[in-house]
C-alpha positions, -999 to +999 in steps of 0.1 A: +000+000+000+013+034-009+010+062+017+019+099+017+022+114+052+025+151+059+036+162+094+021+192+110+043+218+128+029+208+162+042+173+159+077+187+152+075+212+180+063+189+207+078+155+198+093+138+228+131+132+228+138+096+239+172+088+226+193+116+212+217+141+228+204+176+229+217+208+212+220+221+248+255+213+259+259+195+226+297+196+223+302+180+257+276+153+252+291+146+217+326+141+231+314+122+262+290+098+244+289+099+206+326+101+198+336+071+221+308+050+206+319+058+171+355+051+179+346+017+192+338+005+157+359-016+135+375+003+105+389-010+073+390-007+035+380-028+005+387-026-032+361-009-052+358-005-090+393-001-105+408-011-072+399+022-056+403+019-018+369+023-001+368+031+036+342+015+058+333+010+095+312-016+112+295-018+146+284-054+151+264-068+180+264-104+190+226-112+193+214-088+166+180-083+151+194-074+118+217-050+100+216-013+091+236+000+062+242+038+061+252+059+030+262+095+033+255+125+010+277+145-014+311+156+000+304+140+033+319+111+052+307+083+074+322+100+104+295+127+101+269+101+109+284+092+143+254+108+160+229+089+138+244+055+147+245+065+184+208+072+182+201+038+166+224+017+187+199+004+212+177-011+184+198-042+185+211-040+150+246-042+137+255-011+117+277-007+086+289+025+070+311+032+040+326+063+024+317+067-013+346+067-038+364+100-039+349+111-007+355+109+030+384+086+039+381+067+006+407+071-021+404+102-043+399+099-080+417+130-092+455+133-087+457+169-100+432+182-074+419+159-046+392+185-037+373+178-069+341+158-067+343+135-097+332+101-107+336+083-140+301+067-138+275+067-111+273+029-117+307+028-100+290+040-068+264+013-070+289-014-078+310-003-048+279-006-026+272-040-039+308-051-031+305-036+004+272-054+010+283-087-004+318-089+012+316-069+044+280-067+055+270-102+045+302-117+060+279-121+090+244-136+085+215-112+092+179-119+098+169-086+080+187-057+064+177-020+062+195+008+042+194+044+055+207+069+030+209+107+027+209+129-005+235+114-029+234+082-009+196+082-012+198+083-050+224+055-050+203+035-026+172+039-048+190+026-079+205-002-059+171-013-047+159-013-083+188-034-095+190-057-065+154-060-051+159-090-029+188-078-007+172-053+017+140-055+037+134-018+038+149+016+031+150+051+046+158+078+020+165+112+035+163+141+010+173+117-018+191+135-047+168+125-075+164+160-090+194+183-083+187+220-080+203+235-111+191+271-106+195+296-123+196+271-152+167+248-162+172+211-159+177+208-196+201+237-198+222+223-170+223+188-184+233+200-219+260+223-205+275+195-184+271+169-212+287+191-239+315+202-216+322+165-208+321+156-245+347+182-253+372+170-226+362+192-196+344+165-176+370+167-148+368+205-146+349+223-119+315+237-129+313+275-132+320+292-099+334+260-084+368+254-069+387+238-041+375+235-005+366+268+013+350+268+047+315+281+049+301+303+077+269+292+094+251+319+075+263+305+042+255+269+052+219+267+041+215+229+048+207+230+085+193+253+111+214+237+138+244+257+148+256+230+172+257+204+144+272+229+120+300+233+145+303+195+149+309+191+111+333+221+110+353+205+139+354+172+121+368+189+089+394+207+110+404+175+127+405+155+095+415+178+067+420+149+043+382+145+040+376+180+029+361+184-006+355+213-030+329+216-057+315+192-083+328+187-119+309+186-152+308+149-155+296+144-120+267+167-127+259+149-159+261+115-142+240+127-112+212+140-134+212+108-155+211+086-123+181+106-110+162+102-142+169+064-144+160+059-107+127+076-113+120+057-145+125+023-127+109+033-094+082+006-098+110-020-093+114-009-057+094-036-039+105-031-003+089-006+021+104+029+017+103+057+041+112+090+023+119+122+041+113+155+022+125+189+035+104+220+028+133+244+025+157+222+006+180+243-017+201+213-028+175+191-044+141+197-058+110+177-047+098+166-081+120+135-083+112+125-047+075+129-053+076+108-084+096+080-069+074+079-038+043+077-061+058+049-083+075+027-057+054-002-046+053+006-009+064+041-001+056+065+028+067+102+023+072+124+054+072+161+047+091+182+072+079+217+075+107+243+079+134+217+075+165+222+053+183+196+032+201+178+061+171+166+080+193+142+100+215+171+111+187+196+118+176+212+150+164+189+177+127+197+171+130+184+135+157+158+138+142+140+168+111+134+149+130+120+119+150+097+141+118+085+158+103+077+124+135+057+114+134+038+147+097+029+144+101+020+107+129-004+114+112-020+144+080-025+124+097-043+094 
């Protein structure tokens, strides 16, 4: 059965907090609780497409109920999701995270400028995820498996579910990147610009206005209202400068748009239950692709977050706590 859910503001404002650390005294609680839990994981690498080293972490429990696989968004790293796994740890699931190729602690793809966000083909992302699931996650038998993915990770997860429908038992897609925001260009203009530039040998070049990593102020960071979590990410980037990234390249944009279209076209192939989060004030991705996929997938529930920006899982407590509660309930009910 297909469902579309819209949350009212009152639910967001008054949702009880049962699990998460608060933005009040956030840094101390993060250092005292979240960071030690994250550092207790097992970390390693595996060979992805073209033998690119892909970083991963795993948090396995002995008498587990199942496994949760987490995929991050563009220019992010698994370390950013330390708070998310801390919030889910008492569900009794083993948890597995990986850094996408060219991002986080995984091997970079561009020797001339390691800040560039580039990929030869988005199919490489999906193949890497398949290798991760087949060799790392499934090395231990699991009663059920759930994938939780944000933005770019959400688009990759959607396409993975279409190609491999019998692997996961459910999926949470937070602000999935199915239609990127190309303003001030139309979708067609942006695609043709990226495709033609790639065709003429500029696929590895930054898009106009792009360049190497530059830190953003909180005012410039339009993806969350949470100053505490903005500071958390800034501190991580300061502590681990090797995971910093700049802007995207022409071929990355071309590939991203093509993946979004294909994922929407094949959405009927997604047979497992899907919980899709959509942010009202998202400036990174547009809602059209999310709406279409949610309508076409066989069993999809869309949750609309009033007032939320793109990074719902990194938002202020009054939004984020509701999202985490939805994830926890979704997983427990599978």
